[in-house]
SERO-4910 file (N, C-alpha, C, O; in steps of 0.05 Angstrom, whole numbers):
BEGIN
 pado doro    nc1    nc2    nc3   cac1   cac2   cac3    cc1    cc2    cc3    oc1    oc2    oc3
  Met    A   1178   2893    623   1176   2867    641   1150   2854    637   1130   2868    638
  Thr    A   1148   2830    631   1124   2815    630   1116   2797    647   1095   2785    643
  Ala    A   1131   2793    666   1127   2773    686   1101   2783    703   1094   2806    701
  Ala    A   1090   2766    721   1067   2772    733   1078   2789    760   1101   2786    769
  Pro    A   1058   2808    769   1069   2821    790   1075   2807    816   1060   2787    820
  Ala    A   1092   2810    835   1096   2798    857   1077   2809    877   1078   2833    883
  Asn    A   1059   2793    889   1044   2804    909   1056   2792    937   1057   2768    943
  Leu    A   1064   2810    950   1080   2808    974   1065   2808    999   1075   2802   1020
  Ser    A   1037   2816    996   1023   2817   1020   1009   2791   1028   1000   2775   1010
  Ala    A   1006   2785   1056    991   2765   1063    962   2767   1068    949   2749   1077
  Val    A    951   2792   1059    921   2796   1059    908   2787   1032    914   2797   1011
  Pro    A    891   2769   1034    878   2759   1010    868   2781    991    857   2800   1001
  Ala    A    871   2779    966    861   2799    947    832   2800    946    821   2821    941
  Ala    A    818   2776    952    788   2780    953    779   2793    974    756   2803    972
  Ala    A    791   2794    996    782   2813   1014    783   2841   1012    766   2856   1021
  Ala    A    808   2850    997    809   2878    994    790   2884    969    781   2907    966
  Ala    A    783   2866    952    767   2872    928    738   2873    938    721   2885    924
  Ala    A    731   2862    960    706   2861    969    694   2888    979    670   2892    979
  Asp    A    713   2904    988    709   2933   1001    724   2951    984    735   2971    994
  Ala    A    726   2945    956    744   2964    941    729   2990    936    705   2988    931
  Leu    A    740   3013    937    728   3037    929    735   3046    900    719   3055    884
  Val    A    762   3041    895    774   3047    870    785   3021    857    797   3005    871
  Glu    A    780   3017    829    789   2993    818    802   3002    790    789   3018    776
  Leu    A    826   2992    781    831   2992    755    835   2965    746    850   2949    757
  Arg    A    818   2956    722    819   2928    715    829   2928    687    819   2940    668
  Asp    A    853   2912    684    866   2908    661    870   2935    643    866   2935    619
  Val    A    876   2956    656    876   2984    643    901   2987    627    923   2983    638
  Ser    A    897   2993    602    920   3004    587    916   3032    573    894   3038    563
  Phe    A    935   3047    573    930   3073    563    956   3084    548    978   3080    558
  Gly    A    953   3096    526    973   3107    509    967   3134    494    944   3135    485
  Tyr    A    981   3155    490    971   3173    472    977   3168    443    971   3185    426
  Ser    A    988   3146    437    992   3136    409    993   3106    414    997   3096    436
  Lys    A    989   3093    390    987   3064    388   1016   3053    389   1020   3029    394
  Asp    A   1035   3070    385   1062   3058    382   1077   3058    415   1095   3042    422
  Arg    A   1066   3075    429   1079   3075    459   1057   3075    482   1047   3097    488
  Leu    A   1050   3053    493   1035   3053    517   1046   3063    542   1067   3053    550
  Ile    A   1034   3081    557   1042   3089    583   1035   3068    606   1050   3062    624
  Leu    A   1008   3058    602   1004   3040    624    996   3011    603    988   3013    580
  Ser    A   1001   2989    616    998   2964    605    985   2944    621   1000   2934    638
  Gly    A    961   2936    619    943   2917    634    948   2923    664    954   2904    679
  Ile    A    945   2948    674    947   2953    703    919   2942    718    896   2947    710
  Asn    A    923   2927    739    903   2921    759    909   2931    786    931   2924    796
  Leu    A    894   2946    798    899   2962    824    875   2963    837    854   2967    824
  Thr    A    875   2959    864    852   2961    881    857   2977    903    879   2974    913
  Val    A    839   2995    913    843   3012    934    818   3009    953    796   3017    945
  Pro    A    821   2997    977    801   2991    993    790   3018   1006    805   3037   1009
  Arg    A    764   3017   1014    751   3043   1026    769   3047   1054    774   3029   1070
  Gly    A    776   3074   1056    787   3082   1082    817   3078   1081    830   3087   1101
  Lys    A    831   3065   1062    856   3060   1064    875   3082   1051    865   3099   1035
  Leu    A    902   3082   1056    921   3098   1045    939   3086   1028    959   3076   1039
  Val    A    939   3084    999    953   3068    983    970   3084    969    962   3105    959
  Ala    A    997   3076    967   1020   3091    951   1022   3077    926   1018   3053    924
  Val    A   1028   3091    905   1033   3082    879   1060   3093    871   1064   3117    868
  Met    A   1082   3074    869   1109   3084    868   1121   3074    841   1110   3057    828
  Gly    A   1145   3085    834   1160   3078    813   1176   3103    803   1173   3126    812
  Gly    A   1193   3096    784   1208   3117    772   1195   3138    755   1172   3132    746
  Ser    A   1206   3159    749   1196   3181    735   1189   3167    706   1203   3150    695
  Gly    A   1162   3179    698   1152   3170    670   1140   3142    670   1135   3130    649
  Cys    A   1135   3131    693   1125   3101    691   1096   3100    690   1084   3079    688
  Gly    A   1084   3122    692   1053   3123    690   1038   3128    713   1014   3123    712
  Lys    A   1049   3139    737   1036   3143    763   1016   3163    759    993   3158    764
  Thr    A   1026   3188    751   1005   3211    749    983   3202    729    960   3208    735
  Thr    A    989   3189    708    969   3182    687    948   3166    702    925   3168    694
  Ile    A    951   3150    723    932   3136    741    912   3156    749    888   3153    743
  Leu    A    922   3179    764    907   3199    778    888   3213    754    865   3218    758
  Arg    A    901   3217    731    881   3231    709    862   3213    700    840   3222    692
  Leu    A    866   3186    700    843   3167    691    823   3165    716    799   3161    711
  Leu    A    829   3168    738    811   3171    762    795   3193    760    772   3191    766
  Cys    A    806   3216    753    790   3243    750    775   3245    726    761   3265    722
  Gly    A    778   3226    708    761   3226    682    774   3246    663    762   3253    642
  Gln    A    799   3256    669    811   3273    650    820   3259    622    824   3272    602
  Ile    A    824   3233    626    830   3217    602    816   3191    607    808   3184    630
  Arg    A    814   3178    585    797   3148    586    817   3130    577    832   3136    560
  Pro    A    817   3106    590    834   3085    584    830   3075    557    807   3075    548
  Ser    A    851   3066    542    850   3054    516    837   3027    515    825   3018    495
  Val    A    842   3013    539    834   2985    543    826   2982    574    838   2995    591
  Gly    A    806   2966    581    804   2963    609    781   2982    619    765   2994    604
  Glu    A    783   2983    649    760   2998    659    770   3008    686    781   2994    703
  Val    A    765   3035    689    770   3050    717    741   3052    731    723   3066    721
  Arg    A    739   3039    752    716   3041    772    717   3053    797    736   3047    811
  Val    A    698   3070    806    699   3082    830    672   3076    842    652   3081    828
  Glu    A    670   3065    867    648   3055    878    629   3040    859    605   3045    859
  Gly    A    643   3020    841    630   3005    825    621   3016    797    611   3002    779
  Arg    A    624   3042    796    616   3056    770    637   3060    754    658   3067    766
  Ser    A    638   3059    729    657   3063    705    661   3092    703    641   3106    698
  Val    A    684   3104    706    686   3133    701    685   3141    675    674   3162    668
  Ala    A    697   3122    658    690   3127    625    663   3131    617    658   3149    601
  Ala    A    645   3117    628    613   3116    623    602   3137    635    578   3141    630
  Met    A    615   3153    650    596   3177    665    592   3197    642    607   3198    623
  Ser    A    570   3214    646    563   3234    631    579   3259    638    595   3256    656
  Arg    A    575   3283    626    587   3305    632    581   3315    660    597   3325    676
  Glu    A    556   3311    664    544   3322    692    554   3305    713    563   3315    734
  Glu    A    553   3278    707    563   3257    727    594   3259    734    602   3255    757
  Ile    A    609   3264    714    637   3271    719    641   3295    736    658   3293    754
  Tyr    A    628   3317    733    632   3340    750    625   3330    778    641   3334    796
  Ala    A    602   3318    782    593   3308    808    614   3290    821    622   3293    844
  His    A    623   3272    803    650   3254    814    672   3268    824    684   3262    845
  Arg    A    676   3289    806    700   3305    817    699   3320    843    717   3323    859
  Arg    A    673   3329    844    670   3344    872    676   3326    894    681   3336    915
  Arg    A    674   3298    892    679   3277    915    710   3274    915    721   3262    933
  Leu    A    724   3284    896    757   3283    899    768   3305    908    758   3328    903
  Gly    A    790   3301    924    808   3323    929    835   3317    917    846   3295    917
  Met    A    846   3339    906    872   3336    891    895   3354    903    893   3379    904
  Leu    A    916   3340    911    940   3353    919    960   3354    894    974   3335    887
  Phe    A    959   3379    881    979   3379    858   1012   3378    863   1020   3387    884
  Gln    A   1027   3368    846   1055   3371    848   1063   3398    856   1054   3416    841
  Phe    A   1079   3403    878   1090   3429    884   1065   3447    893   1069   3471    892
  Gly    A   1044   3438    901   1018   3453    911   1002   3467    893    978   3467    897
  Ala    A   1015   3480    871    994   3497    852    977   3515    863    954   3518    856
  Leu    A    990   3531    884    973   3550    899    971   3575    878    989   3580    862
  Phe    A    949   3589    879    942   3617    861    959   3635    873    955   3641    896
  Thr    A    979   3645    859   1000   3666    874    990   3692    879   1002   3706    895
  Asp    A    966   3701    865    954   3727    869    932   3727    890    919   3747    895
  Met    A    926   3703    902    904   3701    919    918   3696    949    940   3683    952
  Thr    A    903   3707    970    912   3702    997    910   3673   1000    900   3660    982
  Val    A    920   3660   1024    917   3633   1033    887   3628   1033    875   3609   1021
  His    A    874   3647   1048    844   3646   1053    830   3638   1029    816   3618   1029
  Asp    A    835   3655   1007    821   3654    982    832   3631    966    818   3623    948
  Asn    A    855   3618    970    862   3592    958    847   3571    965    837   3555    949
  Val    A    844   3568    996    827   3549   1010    797   3550   1001    783   3531    997
  Ala    A    790   3577   1001    759   3580    996    752   3575    967    728   3572    961
  Phe    A    771   3575    948    764   3571    918    748   3550    914    726   3554    905
  Pro    A    757   3526    920    737   3504    912    708   3502    927    689   3489    918
  Ile    A    708   3515    949    682   3518    964    664   3536    947    641   3529    939
  Arg    A    676   3562    940    662   3578    926    652   3571    895    633   3582    882
  Glu    A    671   3551    885    665   3542    858    641   3523    860    624   3523    842
  His    A    640   3506    881    620   3483    879    598   3486    901    583   3467    905
  Thr    A    596   3507    915    572   3509    931    563   3536    931    577   3553    920
  Asp    A    539   3541    944    526   3571    943    526   3579    973    507   3593    981
  Leu    A    545   3572    990    548   3578   1017    554   3605   1021    570   3616   1006
  Pro    A    542   3620   1040    545   3647   1046    577   3653   1054    591   3635   1062
  Glu    A    587   3677   1051    615   3680   1054    623   3677   1085    646   3671   1092
  Glu    A    603   3683   1103    612   3680   1132    615   3650   1138    632   3642   1153
  Val    A    598   3632   1124    605   3603   1128    629   3594   1115    642   3577   1127
  Ile    A    636   3602   1092    660   3598   1079    683   3605   1096    702   3590   1100
  Arg    A    680   3630   1108    704   3638   1123    709   3619   1146    732   3612   1152
  Asp    A    686   3609   1161    689   3591   1182    703   3564   1173    721   3553   1185
  Leu    A    690   3555   1149    703   3528   1141    732   3533   1130    746   3513   1130
  Val    A    741   3552   1122    769   3559   1115    788   3559   1139    809   3547   1140
  Leu    A    777   3573   1160    794   3574   1183    797   3546   1198    816   3539   1211
  Met    A    776   3532   1193    775   3502   1204    795   3486   1189    811   3471   1200
  Lys    A    793   3488   1167    814   3471   1149    844   3484   1154    862   3469   1159
  Leu    A    847   3506   1152    876   3520   1158    884   3510   1187    907   3504   1192
  Asn    A    866   3507   1205    872   3503   1232    881   3471   1233    900   3462   1246
  Ala    A    866   3457   1217    875   3427   1218    904   3421   1207    915   3401   1215
  Val    A    916   3439   1189    941   3439   1182    960   3457   1194    983   3460   1185
  Gly    A    950   3472   1217    966   3485   1236    975   3513   1225    995   3526   1233
  Leu    A    956   3522   1205    964   3550   1193    941   3569   1194    940   3585   1175
  Arg    A    924   3570   1212    903   3589   1214    913   3616   1214    899   3633   1203
  Gly    A    936   3622   1226    946   3649   1230    957   3659   1201    963   3682   1198
  Thr    A    959   3643   1181    965   3656   1154    944   3661   1138    951   3665   1115
  Ala    A    922   3662   1142    897   3665   1128    899   3692   1107    888   3694   1085
  Asn    A    916   3711   1118    913   3735   1104    942   3739   1086    945   3759   1072
  Leu    A    962   3719   1089    984   3719   1074    980   3711   1046    960   3699   1038
  Lys    A   1002   3718   1027   1003   3709   1001   1024   3684   1001   1042   3681   1018
  Pro    A   1017   3665    978   1035   3641    977   1066   3651    978   1083   3636    988
  Ser    A   1072   3673    969   1103   3680    967   1114   3688    992   1138   3692    995
  Glu    A   1096   3692   1012   1103   3699   1039   1105   3669   1060   1108   3670   1084
  Leu    A   1103   3646   1045   1099   3625   1059   1129   3606   1054   1141   3610   1033
  Ser    A   1137   3592   1070   1162   3573   1064   1147   3550   1046   1123   3548   1044
  Gly    A   1167   3535   1036   1156   3515   1016   1140   3491   1030   1122   3479   1018
  Gly    A   1146   3486   1055   1131   3466   1072   1107   3476   1079   1089   3459   1079
  Met    A   1100   3504   1086   1077   3517   1094   1059   3517   1069   1035   3512   1071
  Ala    A   1069   3523   1045   1054   3526   1024   1043   3500   1016   1023   3499   1002
  Arg    A   1056   3478   1022   1047   3451   1015   1023   3444   1036   1003   3431   1028
  Arg    A   1026   3452   1061   1005   3449   1080    978   3464   1071    956   3455   1075
  Val    A    982   3488   1060    960   3504   1051    945   3488   1030    920   3485   1030
  Ala    A    962   3478   1010    950   3462    988    936   3439    998    915   3431    987
  Leu    A    948   3425   1020    933   3402   1035    905   3413   1047    885   3398   1043
  Ala    A    902   3437   1060    879   3450   1066    861   3452   1044    838   3445   1047
  Arg    A    870   3462   1023    851   3464   1000    841   3437    989    818   3433    981
  Thr    A    861   3418    989    851   3392    982    827   3380    997    809   3367    986
  Ile    A    828   3385   1024    806   3374   1039    783   3393   1044    765   3387   1060
  Ala    A    784   3417   1030    765   3439   1034    733   3427   1032    715   3435   1046
  Leu    A    730   3409   1014    701   3401   1008    695   3373   1022    675   3360   1017
  Asp    A    717   3366   1043    711   3339   1055    711   3315   1034    692   3300   1035
  Pro    A    730   3311   1017    727   3293    997    726   3264   1004    738   3256   1024
  Gln    A    713   3249    988    712   3217    995    737   3208    988    749   3194   1005
  Ile    A    751   3214    963    776   3205    955    796   3228    954    787   3249    944
  Ala    A    824   3228    966    841   3244    963    866   3233    946    876   3211    951
  Leu    A    873   3249    927    893   3242    906    917   3260    911    914   3284    910
  Tyr    A    940   3249    917    965   3265    922    987   3258    901    998   3236    899
  Asp    A    993   3283    885   1015   3276    865   1041   3289    874   1044   3313    873
  Glu    A   1058   3272    881   1086   3277    890   1086   3300    914   1101   3320    913
  Pro    A   1069   3295    936   1067   3314    958   1092   3320    973   1094   3341    986
  Phe    A   1111   3303    971   1138   3308    986   1162   3323    970   1184   3330    980
  Ala    A   1154   3325    943   1175   3336    926   1185   3365    936   1169   3384    940
  Gly    A   1214   3367    941   1223   3391    946   1222   3401    973   1229   3425    977
  Leu    A   1213   3385    994   1210   3389   1022   1235   3383   1035   1250   3365   1026
  Asp    A   1241   3398   1058   1264   3393   1072   1255   3367   1092   1231   3362   1093
  Pro    A   1272   3351   1105   1263   3330   1125   1243   3336   1144   1224   3321   1148
  Ile    A   1245   3358   1157   1223   3365   1177   1197   3367   1163   1178   3353   1172
  Ser    A   1194   3384   1143   1172   3393   1128   1159   3364   1117   1136   3357   1119
  Leu    A   1178   3349   1105   1169   3323   1095   1152   3305   1114   1131   3293   1108
  Ser    A   1164   3304   1137   1154   3287   1157   1125   3300   1166   1105   3287   1171
  Val    A   1128   3326   1166   1099   3339   1179   1080   3331   1158   1062   3315   1165
  Val    A   1081   3338   1134   1064   3336   1113   1054   3307   1113   1030   3302   1112
  Gly    A   1073   3286   1113   1068   3258   1114   1050   3250   1133   1031   3235   1127
  Gln    A   1054   3259   1159   1040   3252   1183   1012   3266   1180    993   3253   1189
  Met    A   1008   3289   1170    983   3300   1166    966   3287   1145    942   3285   1150
  Ile    A    976   3278   1122    965   3262   1106    950   3238   1121    926   3234   1119
  Arg    A    967   3224   1136    956   3199   1147    936   3209   1168    915   3196   1167
  Arg    A    938   3227   1184    922   3236   1203    892   3247   1192    871   3239   1202
  Leu    A    895   3262   1174    873   3271   1156    855   3249   1144    830   3250   1145
  Asn    A    869   3228   1133    857   3205   1119    839   3193   1139    816   3189   1134
  Asp    A    851   3186   1166    837   3173   1186    812   3190   1198    789   3181   1199
  Ala    A    821   3213   1206    802   3231   1217    776   3238   1202    755   3239   1214
  Leu    A    779   3242   1175    758   3249   1153    746   3226   1141    728   3228   1125
  Gly    A    757   3198   1150    746   3178   1133    751   3177   1107    734   3167   1093
  Met    A    772   3185   1097    778   3188   1066    791   3162   1058    800   3145   1073
  Thr    A    790   3163   1032    810   3141   1018    829   3158   1003    822   3178    990
  Ser    A    852   3150   1007    874   3162    995    894   3147    977    903   3125    984
  Ile    A    902   3160    952    922   3149    936    944   3167    931    941   3188    919
  Leu    A    967   3158    942    991   3171    942   1012   3167    921   1026   3147    923
  Val    A   1015   3184    901   1034   3180    881   1062   3193    889   1063   3218    893
  Thr    A   1085   3176    893   1110   3191    904   1131   3173    894   1127   3150    886
  His    A   1158   3184    897   1179   3172    895   1194   3164    922   1212   3147    924
  Asp    A   1183   3176    942   1194   3176    970   1187   3151    982   1165   3150    994
  Ile    A   1202   3129    983   1197   3104    992   1197   3104   1024   1180   3092   1038
  Met    A   1219   3120   1033   1222   3118   1067   1200   3131   1080   1189   3121   1099
  Gln    A   1191   3154   1069   1171   3170   1085   1143   3155   1078   1126   3157   1096
  Ser    A   1138   3142   1056   1115   3131   1051   1110   3107   1066   1087   3101   1072
  Met    A   1129   3091   1072   1128   3068   1086   1120   3073   1119   1111   3055   1133
  Lys    A   1125   3096   1126   1120   3106   1151   1086   3111   1152   1073   3110   1173
  Ile    A   1075   3116   1130   1045   3124   1135   1025   3107   1116   1001   3109   1121
  Val    A   1033   3092   1097   1014   3082   1078   1005   3052   1091   1014   3043   1112
  Asp    A    987   3042   1077    975   3016   1088    986   2993   1067    992   2970   1074
  Tyr    A    988   3003   1040    997   2988   1018   1009   3000    998   1004   3024    995
  Ile    A   1026   2988    980   1044   2999    960   1039   2984    935   1037   2960    935
  Tyr    A   1038   2996    915   1041   2987    888   1062   2994    876   1067   3018    875
  Phe    A   1080   2977    862   1106   2988    846   1102   2985    818   1096   2963    808
  Ile    A   1105   3010    801   1099   3005    774   1129   3011    760   1147   3025    770
  Ser    A   1131   2995    737   1153   2998    719   1145   2992    689   1135   2971    683
  Glu    A   1151   3009    672   1147   3005    647   1118   3002    642   1109   2986    625
  Gly    A   1102   3017    656   1071   3017    652   1056   2990    665   1033   2984    659
  Arg    A   1073   2975    681   1059   2950    693   1065   2952    724   1085   2963    735
  Val    A   1043   2940    737   1047   2934    766   1066   2910    768   1058   2887    762
  Ile    A   1089   2915    777   1109   2891    778   1111   2881    809   1121   2860    814
  Ala    A   1102   2896    827   1100   2885    856   1084   2899    871   1081   2923    865
  Glu    A   1071   2890    893   1055   2900    912   1055   2888    936   1063   2864    939
  Gly    A   1047   2902    955   1045   2889    983   1041   2911   1004   1041   2935    998
  Asp    A   1038   2901   1031   1035   2915   1054   1063   2926   1061   1083   2917   1049
  Val    A   1066   2946   1080   1092   2954   1089   1112   2934   1099   1134   2933   1090
  Pro    A   1103   2914   1120   1121   2895   1127   1130   2875   1106   1153   2867   1108
  Ser    A   1115   2867   1088   1121   2850   1062   1142   2866   1046   1162   2855   1038
  Ile    A   1137   2894   1040   1154   2908   1025   1185   2907   1041   1206   2901   1029
  Arg    A   1184   2913   1063   1211   2917   1077   1225   2888   1078   1249   2887   1076
  Ala    A   1210   2868   1079   1224   2841   1076   1229   2826   1050   1239   2804   1049
  Ser    A   1219   2841   1030   1220   2830   1004   1249   2825    990   1268   2840    994
  His    A   1251   2804    977   1275   2800    963   1271   2805    933   1288   2799    917
  Asp    A   1250   2816    927   1245   2819    896   1269   2840    886   1276   2858    901
  Pro    A   1281   2836    863   1303   2855    856   1293   2881    852   1307   2899    861
  Phe    A   1267   2888    838   1259   2912    835   1252   2929    861   1258   2952    864
  Val    A   1239   2914    878   1232   2926    903   1256   2933    921   1255   2953    936
  Arg    A   1278   2917    921   1302   2922    936   1317   2941    923   1332   2954    938
  Gln    A   1318   2947    897   1331   2969    882   1319   2995    892   1332   3014    899
  Phe    A   1291   2995    890   1276   3020    894   1276   3027    926   1276   3051    934
  Val    A   1277   3004    943   1276   3012    974   1305   3021    980   1309   3040    995
  Asp    A   1323   3008    970   1356   3014    977   1366   3035    965   1386   3047    973
  Gly    A   1352   3043    942   1364   3066    924   1390   3058    911   1409   3072    909
  Glu    A   1387   3033    902   1415   3023    885   1412   3032    860   1390   3032    848
  Pro    A   1440   3042    846   1439   3047    820   1437   3027    797   1431   3031    773
  Asp    A   1446   3001    809   1445   2977    790   1423   2962    795   1419   2957    819
  Gly    A   1406   2952    777   1387   2934    783   1365   2932    758   1373   2941    737
  Pro    A   1342   2923    760   1326   2922    741   1318   2951    727   1312   2952    703
  Val    A   1317   2970    741   1313   2994    729   1337   3006    721   1357   3007    735
  His    A   1334   3017    695   1359   3026    683   1362   3055    681   1340   3066    678
  Phe    A   1380   3069    683   1383   3098    681   1377   3109    653   1361   3128    652
  His    A   1388   3099    629   1384   3105    607   1358   3094    594   1350   3071    596
  Tyr    A   1344   3117    578   1321   3111    563   1330   3091    536   1349   3095    522
  Pro    A   1313   3071    533   1318   3055    511   1325   3070    485   1310   3087    475
  Ala    A   1348   3064    475   1357   3078    448   1375   3059    439   1383   3040    452
  Lys    A   1383   3067    408   1403   3054    394   1431   3056    405   1434   3077    418
  Pro    A   1450   3040    402   1476   3046    411   1487   3074    401   1484   3084    378
  Leu    A   1503   3087    425   1511   3113    418   1530   3118    395   1532   3140    384
  Ala    A   1542   3100    388   1562   3099    366   1546   3105    338   1556   3120    321
  Glu    A   1521   3094    335   1507   3095    312   1497   3127    311   1492   3136    288
  Asp    A   1493   3140    329   1484   3167    327   1505   3188    320   1500   3210    311
  Phe    A   1531   3179    325   1554   3192    315   1569   3183    289   1589   3193    280
  Ala    A   1557   3165    279   1571   3149    255   1569   3171    232   1578   3167    209
***
């Protein structure tokens, strides 16, 4: 799709840019020259806001998180955090930058051989020289924030899926990050756990003064908690807006995604030559 993205929000773009904490400017990325994953992405995340990045599988959502972490560098364009280019950071600066990030991995990614306490304590031990008694108190505070202080001595295998995701959320905020990154935090959760995790993400963002980027497929849960949504298709931002604008949108892509329609701009089949040619 080459059309300019539909900006559905009534909020002036200049106002958001003035307080931007995270910016992607004309960013393109591909692992090879023949196939770009991202193509000319422009994305702004204002300080203190919770922003969702949505789209089908393989559209480049998680790649944006990797660019923000400095794990990969853009082929073209610039990724900026607090006005600084992530790609231009030295090795030491990248490590310092990552300490200001909290990451909730898809499906939680807890260490199965560690207790809940040690999972949450892991980033604190790695990045600080705090004594164990202080680490213990911090861990209990984070677990209490997600309602799971009583699970400190359990192993991840003893938790339900929703509880494990909440422990992962406690680990994400263990170092009071400036920016929280969530990669499909609702995947595999039952409706009750999904709602609990969603509301916790919103409350923690506001209570801790974080800025959060939420990569997800779950449009309905996201619209309950986020401030702004970017839709990505084929590596491009094709629509964006605040929640009321998204709900009222008549854009074909947005409507297909919001309503879960099988037919529309997004096709089920990956581009390929006609099937008959493969069996000729």
